[in-house]
C-alpha positions in Angstrom: 151.2 32.4 -32.2 154.4 33.9 -30.9 156.4 32.3 -28.0 159.3 33.6 -26.0 162.0 31.1 -25.2 164.1 32.4 -22.3 167.2 30.5 -21.5 169.7 30.8 -18.6 173.2 29.5 -19.0 175.1 27.4 -16.5 178.2 29.1 -15.1 181.3 29.1 -17.4 179.3 28.0 -20.4 181.3 29.9 -23.0 183.4 26.9 -24.3 180.3 24.6 -24.6 178.4 27.5 -26.2 181.0 28.1 -28.9 181.2 24.4 -29.7 177.4 24.1 -30.2 176.9 27.5 -31.8 177.0 26.4 -35.5 174.2 23.9 -35.0 172.3 26.3 -32.8 172.5 29.1 -35.4 171.4 26.7 -38.2 168.1 26.0 -36.4 167.5 29.7 -35.9 168.3 30.4 -39.6 165.8 27.8 -40.5 163.1 29.6 -38.5 164.2 32.8 -40.1 164.0 31.4 -43.6 160.5 30.1 -42.8 159.5 33.6 -41.8 158.8 32.5 -38.2 161.7 34.2 -36.3 161.0 37.6 -34.7 164.3 37.9 -32.9 167.1 35.9 -31.3 170.2 36.6 -29.4 172.3 36.0 -26.3 172.4 38.0 -23.0 176.0 39.2 -22.4 177.2 38.3 -18.9 178.5 41.9 -18.5 177.4 45.3 -19.8 179.1 45.0 -23.1 178.1 44.1 -26.6 181.1 41.8 -26.9 181.7 40.3 -23.4 184.8 38.4 -24.3 185.8 35.8 -21.8 182.9 36.8 -19.5 180.6 35.0 -21.9 176.9 35.0 -21.8 174.2 34.5 -19.1 171.5 33.2 -21.4 169.5 33.7 -24.6 166.1 35.0 -25.9 164.3 33.7 -28.9 160.9 35.0 -30.0 159.4 32.9 -32.8 156.1 31.7 -34.2 155.0 28.1 -33.4 151.7 26.3 -33.8 151.2 25.9 -30.1 153.0 25.9 -26.7 153.8 22.2 -27.0 155.5 22.8 -30.4 157.5 25.7 -29.0 158.6 23.6 -26.0 159.6 20.7 -28.2 161.7 23.0 -30.4 163.4 24.5 -27.3 164.0 21.0 -25.8 165.9 20.0 -29.0 168.2 23.0 -29.0 171.9 22.1 -29.4 172.6 24.3 -26.4 170.3 22.2 -24.3 172.0 19.0 -25.5 175.5 20.4 -24.9 174.6 21.5 -21.4 174.9 25.2 -22.0 171.5 26.0 -20.5 170.6 25.4 -16.8 167.0 26.5 -17.4 164.7 27.1 -20.3 161.3 28.8 -20.0 158.9 28.8 -22.9 155.8 31.0 -22.7 153.3 32.7 -25.0 154.3 36.2 -26.2 152.1 39.0 -27.5 153.9 41.5 -29.7 152.5 45.0 -29.2 155.2 47.3 -30.6 156.7 48.1 -33.0 
């Protein structure tokens, strides 16, 4: 089943985010390579594709997991969680309708 992992950054997270980014991306690439990743990306803190020093306000990952507990465990082990980038992470079932 698909699950949405919706994360909210702490304020001024950009430096921590950039430091943990390689490990964070490696986990996402593994999901992609396993055919389980639907989409992933950050929410710019301002209305711009490249927010520069404004940074990001959070992230969204939609991926396939066996169950909610597995999705939560994956989210809990995210390098951004460990580095203190995220203030809050919500994991919930997601039903893709379109496209």
